[in-house]
C-alpha positions as CSV (number, residue, x, y, z in Angstrom):
1,M,-9.3,-12.3,7.8
2,V,-6.1,-11.7,5.8
3,L,-5.0,-8.0,6.2
4,A,-2.1,-5.8,5.2
5,T,-0.1,-4.7,8.3
6,D,1.0,-1.4,9.7
7,E,4.5,-0.2,8.6
8,N,4.2,-2.4,5.5
9,L,5.5,-5.5,7.4
10,G,3.7,-8.1,5.3
11,I,0.3,-9.6,5.9
12,A,-1.4,-10.9,9.0
13,V,-4.2,-13.4,9.6
14,V,-6.7,-12.4,12.3
15,S,-10.1,-13.5,13.4
16,K,-13.2,-11.4,12.4
17,T,-14.1,-11.2,16.1
18,W,-10.7,-9.7,17.1
19,Y,-10.9,-7.2,14.3
20,I,-14.4,-6.0,15.1
21,S,-13.4,-5.8,18.8
22,E,-10.4,-3.7,18.1
23,C,-12.3,-1.4,15.7
24,T,-15.0,-1.0,18.4
25,K,-12.4,0.1,20.9
26,Q,-11.2,2.8,18.6
27,I,-14.5,4.3,17.5
28,T,-16.1,4.2,21.0
29,D,-13.3,6.4,22.4
30,T,-15.4,9.6,22.9
31,R,-12.3,11.6,24.0
32,T,-11.0,11.3,20.4
33,Y,-14.1,10.8,18.2
34,E,-17.6,12.5,18.1
35,R,-20.5,10.7,16.5
36,L,-22.3,12.7,13.8
37,Q,-25.5,12.2,11.9
38,D,-25.3,12.1,8.1
39,Y,-26.8,15.5,7.9
40,N,-24.2,17.0,10.3
41,I,-21.4,15.6,8.2
42,I,-22.6,17.4,5.1
43,V,-23.1,20.6,7.1
44,R,-19.6,20.3,8.4
45,A,-18.2,19.9,4.9
46,A,-20.1,22.9,3.6
47,R,-18.9,24.9,6.6
48,V,-15.3,24.0,5.7
49,A,-15.7,25.1,2.1
50,H,-17.3,28.4,3.1
51,W,-14.7,29.1,5.8
52,V,-11.7,28.4,3.5
53,E,-13.2,30.6,0.8
54,S,-13.8,33.4,3.2
55,A,-10.4,33.1,4.8
56,L,-8.7,33.1,1.3
57,N,-10.7,36.2,0.2
58,S,-9.6,38.0,3.3
59,A,-5.9,37.0,2.9
60,S,-5.9,38.0,-0.8
61,K,-6.5,41.6,0.3
62,V,-3.1,41.9,1.9
63,T,-0.9,40.4,-0.8
64,D,-0.6,40.5,-4.6
65,S,1.7,37.5,-4.8
66,R,1.2,35.6,-8.0
67,E,2.1,32.4,-6.2
68,F,-0.6,33.0,-3.6
69,G,-3.0,33.5,-6.5
70,I,-2.1,30.1,-7.8
71,F,-2.8,28.5,-4.4
72,I,-6.1,30.3,-4.1
73,K,-7.2,29.0,-7.5
74,Y,-6.2,25.4,-6.6
75,L,-7.9,25.5,-3.2
76,L,-11.2,27.0,-4.5
77,T,-11.2,24.4,-7.1
78,N,-10.6,21.5,-4.8
79,V,-12.2,22.5,-1.5
80,N,-15.8,22.2,-2.6
81,M,-18.8,20.0,-2.4
82,D,-18.4,18.4,-5.8
83,N,-17.8,14.7,-5.9
84,L,-17.5,14.6,-2.1
85,S,-16.9,11.2,-0.5
86,V,-16.8,10.5,3.2
87,P,-13.7,8.5,4.2
88,T,-14.2,4.9,5.4
89,F,-12.6,3.7,8.6
90,K,-10.3,0.7,8.5
91,G,-7.5,-0.7,10.7
92,L,-4.1,-2.4,10.0
93,P,-2.7,-4.8,12.6
94,K,0.4,-3.5,14.4
95,V,2.3,-6.7,14.4
96,H,5.6,-5.0,15.5
97,K,4.0,-4.4,18.9
98,P,4.2,-7.0,21.8
99,M,0.4,-6.9,22.0
100,W,-1.2,-6.6,18.6
101,M,-3.6,-3.7,18.1
102,L,-4.9,-1.7,15.2
103,Q,-3.5,1.3,13.4
104,T,-6.4,3.5,12.3
105,I,-6.3,4.3,8.6
106,I,-8.8,6.8,7.3
107,P,-8.0,7.7,3.6
108,S,-9.2,11.2,3.1
109,H,-8.2,11.7,-0.6
110,S,-11.8,12.5,-1.6
111,W,-12.9,14.4,1.5
112,I,-13.5,18.2,1.7
113,T,-10.0,18.7,3.3
114,A,-8.0,16.9,0.6
115,G,-7.0,20.0,-1.3
116,A,-6.0,21.9,1.9
117,S,-4.0,18.9,3.0
118,K,-2.0,18.8,-0.2
119,V,-1.2,22.5,0.0
120,A,-0.1,22.3,3.6
121,D,2.1,19.3,2.8
122,Y,3.7,21.1,-0.1
123,L,4.4,24.2,2.0
124,L,5.7,22.3,5.0
125,Q,8.0,19.9,3.3
126,P,11.0,22.3,3.6
127,V,10.5,22.5,7.4
128,L,11.5,18.8,7.7
129,T,15.1,19.8,7.0
130,L,15.1,21.5,10.4
131,Y,14.4,18.2,12.1
132,P,16.5,15.4,10.5
133,W,16.0,13.2,13.5
134,V,12.3,12.8,12.8
135,V,11.4,9.7,10.9
136,N,8.1,8.4,9.5
137,S,8.3,4.7,9.8
138,T,10.1,1.7,11.3
139,I,11.4,0.9,7.9
140,E,13.1,4.2,7.7
141,V,14.8,3.6,11.1
142,I,16.0,0.2,9.9
143,N,17.4,1.7,6.7
144,T,19.1,4.5,8.5
145,V,20.8,2.2,11.0
146,R,21.9,-0.2,8.3
147,D,23.6,2.7,6.5
148,F,25.2,4.1,9.6
149,S,29.0,3.9,10.0
150,A,30.2,3.9,13.6
151,N,33.7,4.4,14.9
152,R,34.5,0.9,16.3
153,A,37.1,2.4,18.6
154,K,34.4,4.3,20.5
155,E,31.3,3.2,22.3
156,T,28.2,4.1,20.2
157,W,24.6,4.4,21.4
158,I,21.6,4.4,19.0
159,V,18.5,5.7,20.7
160,T,15.0,5.8,19.3
161,A,11.7,7.0,20.8
162,D,8.1,6.7,19.9
163,V,4.9,8.4,21.0
164,Q,2.0,6.2,21.8
165,S,-1.2,7.2,19.9
166,F,0.6,10.3,18.7
167,Y,-1.9,11.5,16.2
168,T,-4.9,11.4,18.5
169,N,-3.0,13.1,21.3
170,V,-1.7,16.1,19.5
171,P,-3.2,19.4,20.9
172,I,-4.4,20.9,17.6
173,A,-4.5,24.6,18.6
174,E,-1.0,24.4,20.2
175,T,0.4,22.5,17.2
176,I,-0.9,25.0,14.7
177,S,0.6,27.9,16.7
178,F,3.9,26.1,16.9
179,I,4.0,25.5,13.2
180,K,3.2,29.1,12.5
181,A,6.1,30.2,14.7
182,V,8.5,27.8,13.0
183,V,7.6,28.8,9.4
184,A,7.6,32.5,10.3
185,V,10.8,32.7,12.4
186,R,13.1,29.8,11.5
187,M,12.0,29.4,7.9
188,A,11.4,33.1,7.3
189,Y,8.3,32.4,5.2
190,E,6.5,35.3,3.7
191,P,3.4,36.4,5.7
192,W,1.0,35.2,3.2
193,K,2.5,31.7,3.3
194,V,2.1,31.7,7.1
195,V,-1.5,32.7,6.8
196,L,-2.2,30.1,4.1
197,I,-0.6,27.3,6.2
198,K,-2.8,28.2,9.1
199,I,-6.0,28.2,6.9
200,C,-5.1,24.8,5.6
201,L,-4.2,23.3,8.9
202,V,-7.3,24.5,10.6
203,A,-9.4,23.1,7.8
204,V,-7.7,19.7,7.9
205,M,-7.1,19.2,11.6
206,Q,-10.5,20.2,12.9
207,N,-12.7,18.6,10.2
208,N,-11.8,15.0,9.7
209,C,-14.8,12.8,9.4
210,F,-15.3,9.1,8.5
211,M,-17.9,6.4,8.5
């Protein structure tokens, strides 16, 4: 099998047996994943749409912000059961690791949470300015180091850190609480934005499904 690689590091050639074995390791991890029947997936999607609509209706009673109204219209249009598509699991080889493994990729662009994800991303982008040391890829680290100018007269240390299996080890409830605190206190977001971010994060982080 010829596959694209994690971190956009070119292509890799792997055996079908190895790929299936690595995929099986991922999806049989019951600490991370829960198996659902087809019916339960549809029920979950409908529950997300209903919960988001109810939460937005409640939030709209405490603010008359025009901007909030625009977000409500967008979410109610995009968080619905129309043209729903369950994401498909795939994996990209992590060739930059000493022991190759797979990076799970689950494209959710047509799942029930896609609209909420886009709104959360839009509202949280300014928060990244508080944490300039956070990077999103190995390529970004390489480019940053390449452009770094050090004082040759002084000893310089460049330190990086990575979290193994970061996404599947994030405590969801604690993470959402932390993000709410950051946007409310450090970013001084308006209350309706804080509520909207929570609605979107709960919808996205607790309702990812794939097949």
